N, C-alpha and C positions, 0 to 999 in steps of 0.2 A: 556383570551388569554394565550395559554400553554406557560410556560418558556422553553429555551433552555440551556442546559449545552453543551460547546464546550469541547471536550477531546481530548487530545494531549499526545502521549508519545516522549521522548526525550532523547538525548544523543549526547553531543557535537556539538551542532547545533547551535553555536552563529551567525553564519553568515546567516542563513534561518528563525530561530524562529520568529524574530521580525515582519517581513512581513507577516509570517503567523499568529500571533496573532492580528497584526493590521487589517487584513482581515476580522477577526470574531467580533469586537467590534460593528458593526452596527446590527448585528443578534443574538448575543448570550448574555444570562442574566448572565451567569457565564462561567469562563474557568477555566478547572482542566488541571494541567500539572502533568503527572507521569515520573519523570527523572531518568534515571539508573547511578546516580553518576558521571554526567558530570564534567570534569576538566578544561573546558573553562568558557565562561560567559553565558552559557546558562541558569543557575539558576539565576543568576543576572538578566536578561533579563527579564525571567518568571516572576519574584516576580515584576517587574514593572507593570505587567498587572492583576496579581491575587495574592490572598494570599492563593489559594488553590493549592499547589506546594508541590508533595511529592516525596520522594527518594525511590527508591526501585531496588534492584540489578536485572538485566534482567532476566526475566523468560521466554521469547519466546515473539514473537510478538503477538501471539493470547492471550496468559496468560496476558501479560503487558496492553493489550488494555482492556481487561475484568476487570482487576483491576481498570483501570481508571474510567469505568462505574460504578464501585461500590463507588467510591469517590464523584460522582456527587450528587448535591441535588435535580435535576429535572428528570424526566422520559425521555423526549424527548432528545436525544443527537444528537450532530453534532460532527463527527469525522474526523479530518484531521491528516496529517503527517506534520511533521515541513517543509518539502520540498514543500509543496503545499499550495494554498492560494485561497480565492473566487475571482472570477472574479466580476466586479461590476454588470453585467447581472445577475449573480447566487444569489448575496446579494439581489437583488430586488426581485427576484423568491421566495427566502425563506420568506422574509418580506411579500409578496403577500398572502403566505400560511400560515402564522404563527398563525393566529386566528382560523384556521380551520385544525389543523396538525392532529386531531383524525378523519379525515375523510379518512385516508388512513393508510396502516400497516407501510409504511416508503417511503421514496422518494430516488430516484436516480438522478444522473446528470453524464454529460460525463466528462472525465478528458484529458486535452490537455498537452502534455509534451514537456519542451524546453530541447533539446539534446544539450548540449556543445555550440553551436553557432546559432541554429534556432529551429523553431516550427515544430513539427512532425505532419502533417496534415493528413497522411494515416496510417503508419503502427502500429502506437500505438493510433490511434484515430478512432471512439469515444471509449475511453476506460471506459465503463459504470460502475459506483461505486455507490452501496448503501451507502450512508454516514449519513442521517438524518433519526432517527428511535427511536422508544419507546423500551427502555430496557427490559420493561415487557413481550415484546414478540420478541425480537431479539438480538441475541449476536454475538460476533466474533467467527468464526469457520474457517473451511477449514485446510489446511497442513502448517504448519511453513516453509519458511517464507511467504507464498503465502496466506494472511488471507483474509477473506471476511466475509461480514455479512450474518448471516443466520436468516431468519426471519419464525415466525408461519403462517403468512397470506400472501398471494400472490397479495394484491391489493398494489403494489408498483407503485408509480406517479413518472414520470421522469420530472425534472425540466428544464428550460431554463438556459442556461449559463454554464459555465465551471470550473471546480477544475482546475486551472493553477498549474502545476506540474513541479518543475525545479529540475530535476532528476540529471543528472550527469554534473560535470564541466568540466571533461576532459575524454578523452578514459582510462586514467590509472586508475582514479575515477571507471569507468565502470568495468574495469578488477579486482579491488579489490573486487568490491561488487560480482561479478560473484564467485570469490574464496571463499569468505564467505557464501553466499546463497547456493552454491551448495554443500558445506559441510553440511549445515543444512537439504537442501533437499535430499542428499543422506541418511543420517541417518534417515528420517521420511520414504523413500522408504522401508528401512529395517525394521524400527520399524512397520510400518504398514503391513509389509509382502505383499508389491505389487509385481506382477509377473513381471519378466523382465529377458532378457537373452543378451547374447553377442551381438547381432544384435540390442539392444535396443538403444544403445547411436547412432548408425547412423540412424535407420530408425525414431526415435523420434525427431532427431535434424533436419533431412531432411525436415521433415513435419513442424516444426517451421519456417524454412527458407523459404519454398515455401509460407506458410500462409500469413507470414509478407510481403515477397517482391513482390509477385505476386497476390496473391489473396486479399489482403488489399492494394495493388498498392503501396508498400514501397517504388518503383523506382522512384515515382513522388515526394519524399521528398530528391531527389537528392543523394549525397555522404554520407549525414547523414542517410538517409534511408538504403543505402546499408551497411552501419558500423552497424547500429542497428539490422539489419538481420543477418548479420555475427556474431557479437557478441551473438545475441539470439540463433543461431545456436552452438555457443561455450558452452554456459549457459548449454544448455539441454545436450549435447554429454558429459560434463565433469561431470555433475551430475550423469548421468548412469554409466559412468565409475568408478567415485568413488564408487559408490553403488555396482558394480559389483565386485570392488577390496576389498570393505569391506567385502562383502559377503564371498568371498574367503578365506580371511584371518580367518573369524570367523569359517570356516568350515575345517580349516587346510590345505588350498589350493587346494582342490578337484575341479575338473573341473565343472563349472556350464553351 
């Protein structure tokens, strides 16, 4: 039976990392934590579960997660964020395939988000994530801060059960993340020489709202669904606006 290394990256997650690590115990043969010099009890909690705790100044979401893969002892990797945990059904699904992991290239599962005060059943669900994979043919890729697993093969099997995602504790928490992530996202747009113009903030943001609130039926998630859809609109609008301003500053204020 293949062994599984659970890989986590962390920074000041003392309120959430314990539940995350606890959910991994039934399925993981080792736990690897790469911490970005937390100043709270994150390291203390992590060391209560594993001796494979490493400190590394933050390199970027993709780079930090790939570093965690390198620290693992086993090739099969199960990756979670500190604000995520395995549902009991997902734990059982992983155990059911553990002795035949090599029959697939990777395994994906849905992610269900708890937003401030309720579960989101529509606008952010099912948020399919590939999180169980062999590091010999899969790595973290994408564009920071929106990383995802890139696999060489396409035989990706979906497991039953959810990753429970305890995302934002308050609207203020969401707004702070928007400010941080849009800064990273704007820099990535410029670094990757993506095409955008002065209409991009409005057009991309409007599509995001339409997709979440109407097409994915976010309106059925009540006020939380409306809030998530509006703030997702803001996220995209701000990201492209920051990118436009940064590019204009780099070109000496010339019109774009």
